[in-house]
N, C-alpha and C positions, 0 to 999 in steps of 0.2 A: 822685564827689562825696561818697559815703558815708564816705570816709576823712577828710574834713575835720574832723569832730567829734573823733575820736581824735587827729588831728594837732594840732589846737588845744589840746586837753588836754595832750598830750605837750609842746608848746612851753611852756605855762604851768608845768608841773611842772619842766621843765628850767630855766626861768628862776628858779623858786623854789629849786631845788637849788643853782644857781650863786650866787644871792644869799646863801643860807645859808652857803656856803663862803667866798666872796670878800669880802663886806661886812665880816665880822669881821677877816679877814686884812688888808685895806687899812686898817682902823681901828686895829688893834693894832700893825702893823709896816709902815707905809707907807714906800716908797722916797723919796717926795717929800711934803712937807707940804701941797701943793696938793690941793684937792678938786675933782672935776668939777662943772660947773654942773648944776642940776636939769634944765634943758631938754635938755642933752646926754644925761643918763641916761634921761629919758623917751623921747627919740628912739631910743636904742639898744634899749630894751626893746620899743618899738613895732615897730621894724624886725625884731627877732628873731622876733616873732610873725608879722608880715606875710610876711617872706621864707621862713619855714619853710612857711607855707601855699602860697606860690607855688612853692616847690621841689616840694611834693607834687603840685600841679596840673600843672606844666610839666616840671620836671626828671625826676621819677620815671618818668612814662610814656615819656619819650624814652629814658632809660637802659634801661628794660624792653624797649622796641622794638628797640634796638640789640642787646641780649643775645639776643633771639629771632632776629634776623637772622644774627648770628654763630654762635649755637648751639654754643658751645665746651663741651668736657667740664666738668662741674660741679666747682667747687673744693670739695674735701672735707678735705684735709689741713691741719694747722696751718701747715706750711711754706708752702703755696701762699697761704693767707690772709695770712701775714706778707709774702709777696712782693707781693701785691696792695696792701697798706698802703704798702710802700716805693715801689712804682711810682706810687701815687697821690700820695705826697709829692713825688716827682720831677716829675710833671706839674704839681702845684701850684706848685712852685718856678718853672717856666718860664711858667706862666699868670700868676703874680704879676709876673714881670719884664715880660711883654708888656703888662700893664695899666699899667705905668709908661712903657713905650716907645711904644706905639701911641696916638696922640692921641685917637681916638674911644673907645678903652677907658678912657683916663685921665679922660675926661669923666664917666664913671660912678664910677670908683675914687677920684677925688679927694675925694668925700664922706667916705670913711673916714679921710682924712688931715687933715680940717678940725678935728678935736678938738684942743683946746689943753692939756688936762690929761687924760692917759690914765687910764682905769680899766677894769675888767673888761668893762663894758657896751660899750666902744668896739670890742670884737671884732665886735659885731653892727651897728655903724654902717656899713652897706653899702647902696648903691643896689640895688634889686631886680634890675636887669640884671646888675650886678656879682656879686651873690650867686648867682643862678641859673646864670650862665655859669660861674663858678668851681666851683660844686657839680657841674655836669654834667661839666666837664673832669676834676675829681678823681675822679668816679665812672666815667669811661671805662675805666681799666685793669681794674676789676672786671667791668664789663659785657662787655668784650672777652675777658677771660680765664676766664669761666665762673663768676664769683661770683654768688650769688643776689642778688635785690634787697634782701633783708634784710641780707646781708653788705655790699653797697655802701652801704646806708643807715647801717649801723653804722660803716663807715670814715669816711663824711662826718660823722656825729655825733661820733665820737671826735676827729676833727680839729678840729671846731668847739669842743668842750669844751676841748681843749688850747689852741686859739687864744684862748679866754676867759682862760686862765691867762697866756698871753703878754702880754696887754694889762693885766693886773692891776698895780696900783700897789704892787708888792712887790719888794724887792731880792734876787731869787734869780737866780743865775747858774750855768750848767753848762758854761761855756767853749765849746769847739768840739764837744762830744759830743752836746749836746741843746739845742734852742732854749729860751729862757727869757725872762722879762720884761726882764732887763738886755740880752740879745742883741737883742730886738725893739725896745727903746727907741732903739737906734741907727737903725733903719729909720725911726722917726718923728721923728728929730731935725730941727730947723730948719736945721741947718748944710748948705749945698749939697754939701759933700764927702761927706755921709752918705746922700744921697738915692738913690744907686744901689747900696745895700748891704743885706745881711742879709734876703734875700727868703724864706729857707726857713721852712716852717711847722712842721717837726719836727726835721729833721736839718741842722745847719749845714754838713755835709759838702758839700752841693751848692754853697753859697756859696764854700767853700774850693776846690773843684774848678774852679769857673767864674769865679773871681777877683772875687767880690762880697762876700767876708767882710771885716768891719771889727770889730776888737776894741772892746769897750765900755770907757768910762771913767766915773768918777763923774759927770762933767759931763753925760753923756747922760741921767742920771736926773732932772735938774732943768733942762731947757733951756727957752728961750723958744720954745715950739713955734709953728709956723705951717704953713699948708697946704704940703705938699711939691709941688714941680714936677717934671715928668718929667725923668729923667736924660738 
């Protein structure tokens, strides 16, 4: 519990940094003229803080315990750290697909898809069960492959920072090479044909390999959004 104070401070600093970056970007160069509701933004910010604290209390000890049980050789080289990051993204892809496919997981994940106007804060619009479960699963490769808890935490934090970018209301597209707001807008589309697509958090390669990639169009940036139903 002694770590909750620094964790809370870290969450607030992270929130301030993300706001300082994405609020001006969304204001100056929005992909869509729509603006998120104040209530949605407050919910996203509140869940960011709450879920970060819960991950520290529940997820971090579990990952630390698993790392002690496995007792793998410590990750020291840059190459192995990069491998852990790629492995975490691969696991994150399948975890995300399962959250859409398994009904009891969808009950929690659907909160994330209830936003009607996407903005950077919607990256944090996650039910605590959804957030902690996804965080633990993404942290598993690091815990099992000998990464330190600080490395695992860094991977999770880096992914969440990038996820913040994915939900930002900006027209940035990297095609099939790297996930982007345009790529992720397809995943949040109200169109039924888009619901089972673009699950990757960083590398669209997973969607390409496993048949869930869907190319974005301009229409995906300004859809009549609605809560997505499981594919």
